[in-house]
C-alpha positions as CSV (number, residue, x, y, z in Angstrom):
1,X,0.4,0.0,-0.3
2,X,0.9,3.8,-1.0
3,X,0.7,5.9,1.8
4,X,1.6,9.6,0.3
5,X,0.2,11.9,2.1
6,X,0.6,15.7,2.1
7,X,-0.6,18.3,4.4
8,X,-2.2,22.0,2.5
9,X,-0.6,23.6,5.1
10,X,3.5,22.6,5.1
11,X,2.5,22.3,1.3
12,X,2.1,26.3,1.3
13,X,5.1,26.9,3.4
14,X,7.2,25.8,0.9
15,X,6.1,28.6,-1.6
16,X,7.6,31.5,-0.9
17,X,6.7,33.9,-4.0
18,X,3.5,34.9,-5.2
19,X,2.3,33.5,-8.7
20,X,4.9,30.8,-8.4
21,X,2.6,27.1,-9.3
22,X,3.8,24.2,-6.9
23,X,2.6,20.9,-8.8
24,X,1.8,18.7,-5.5
25,X,0.2,15.9,-7.0
26,X,-0.9,14.0,-10.7
27,X,-4.1,12.6,-11.1
28,X,-3.9,10.5,-14.7
29,X,-3.9,13.4,-17.3
30,X,-3.9,16.5,-14.5
31,X,-1.7,18.0,-12.2
32,X,-2.9,19.3,-8.8
33,X,-1.2,22.5,-8.1
34,X,-0.9,25.4,-5.3
35,X,-0.2,28.7,-5.1
36,X,0.0,32.4,-3.4
37,X,-1.5,35.3,-5.0
38,X,-1.3,38.4,-4.3
39,X,-1.8,41.6,-7.1
40,X,-2.6,41.5,-10.6
41,X,-1.5,38.8,-12.3
42,X,-1.5,39.3,-16.1
43,X,-4.6,38.3,-18.8
44,X,-3.7,35.2,-20.7
45,X,-6.4,32.1,-22.0
46,X,-5.7,28.7,-22.0
47,X,-6.8,27.6,-25.7
48,X,-7.2,23.9,-25.3
49,X,-8.0,23.6,-21.3
50,X,-10.4,24.1,-18.4
51,X,-8.3,25.3,-15.2
52,X,-10.3,24.8,-11.7
53,X,-9.3,27.3,-9.0
54,X,-10.1,26.0,-5.5
55,X,-10.2,29.5,-2.8
56,X,-8.1,27.2,0.5
57,X,-7.5,30.5,2.5
58,X,-8.3,34.3,1.0
59,X,-9.7,35.8,-1.8
60,X,-9.4,36.0,-5.3
61,X,-11.4,38.1,-7.7
62,X,-11.4,36.5,-11.4
63,X,-11.9,39.3,-14.0
64,X,-13.2,38.4,-17.2
65,X,-13.9,40.9,-20.5
66,X,-16.8,42.0,-19.2
67,X,-17.0,41.0,-15.5
68,X,-15.7,39.4,-12.7
69,X,-16.3,37.0,-10.2
70,X,-15.4,37.0,-6.5
71,X,-14.2,33.6,-4.8
72,X,-13.9,33.8,-1.0
73,X,-12.4,31.1,1.1
74,X,-13.8,27.8,0.3
75,X,-15.3,28.5,-2.8
76,X,-14.6,26.3,-6.4
77,X,-14.9,28.1,-9.5
78,X,-14.0,27.0,-13.5
79,X,-12.3,29.3,-16.0
80,X,-13.7,27.2,-19.3
81,X,-10.9,26.9,-21.8
82,X,-10.6,29.8,-24.3
83,X,-11.5,32.3,-22.4
84,X,-9.2,35.4,-21.3
85,X,-9.0,35.7,-17.0
86,X,-6.8,37.9,-14.4
87,X,-7.0,37.1,-11.2
88,X,-6.4,40.1,-8.8
89,X,-5.8,39.3,-4.7
90,X,-6.1,42.0,-3.3
91,X,-4.8,40.5,0.1
92,X,-2.9,37.0,0.3
93,X,-5.1,34.3,-1.0
94,X,-4.0,30.5,-1.4
95,X,-5.2,28.8,-4.0
96,X,-5.3,24.9,-4.9
97,X,-5.4,24.3,-9.2
98,X,-6.1,21.6,-11.1
99,X,-5.5,21.8,-14.9
100,X,-4.1,19.3,-17.4
101,X,-0.6,18.4,-17.3
102,X,0.2,20.7,-20.6
103,X,-1.6,23.5,-19.5
104,X,1.0,26.6,-19.9
105,X,1.0,29.1,-16.5
106,X,0.0,31.8,-18.6
107,X,-0.7,30.5,-21.6
108,X,0.3,31.7,-25.2
109,X,1.2,34.8,-22.7
110,X,5.6,35.4,-21.6
111,X,5.2,37.9,-18.2
112,X,7.5,38.2,-16.1
113,X,4.9,36.3,-13.6
114,X,4.8,33.6,-16.2
115,X,6.7,30.1,-14.8
116,X,8.0,27.1,-16.7
117,X,6.6,23.7,-16.0
118,X,9.8,22.4,-15.5
119,X,10.0,25.4,-12.3
120,X,6.1,24.5,-11.1
121,X,7.9,20.4,-10.8
122,X,11.0,21.2,-8.9
123,X,10.9,19.6,-5.7
124,X,7.5,17.4,-6.4
125,X,9.5,14.1,-6.9
126,X,7.5,14.2,-10.3
127,X,9.6,15.7,-12.6
128,X,9.6,13.6,-16.0
129,X,7.0,12.1,-14.7
């Protein structure tokens, strides 16, 4: 029997940079990632992948062209594929993301906050998986 238990608070303690997701698990062809967010991210989309946000701590505004959704602790929200969005957190916010392994951090947009998949996988034990 394999016993791989992760405590979210301990996993979040390992994250020191805002907007730098950290892969903590793989479920079939999906990665489970954790990230600390603060401030404004970057407008982008994921042409072929939906993206699930679960708010562990804090609040997040998901901006869309023509409106926004405000998420609080315990809320879950799916950003549909192909929809431009921009996450904004006025104060520190902890999120769990679930997205296909092929999902690029900022889609086809390159920005200072963009993190490669190798950066997101670093230290996860899933490198090369």
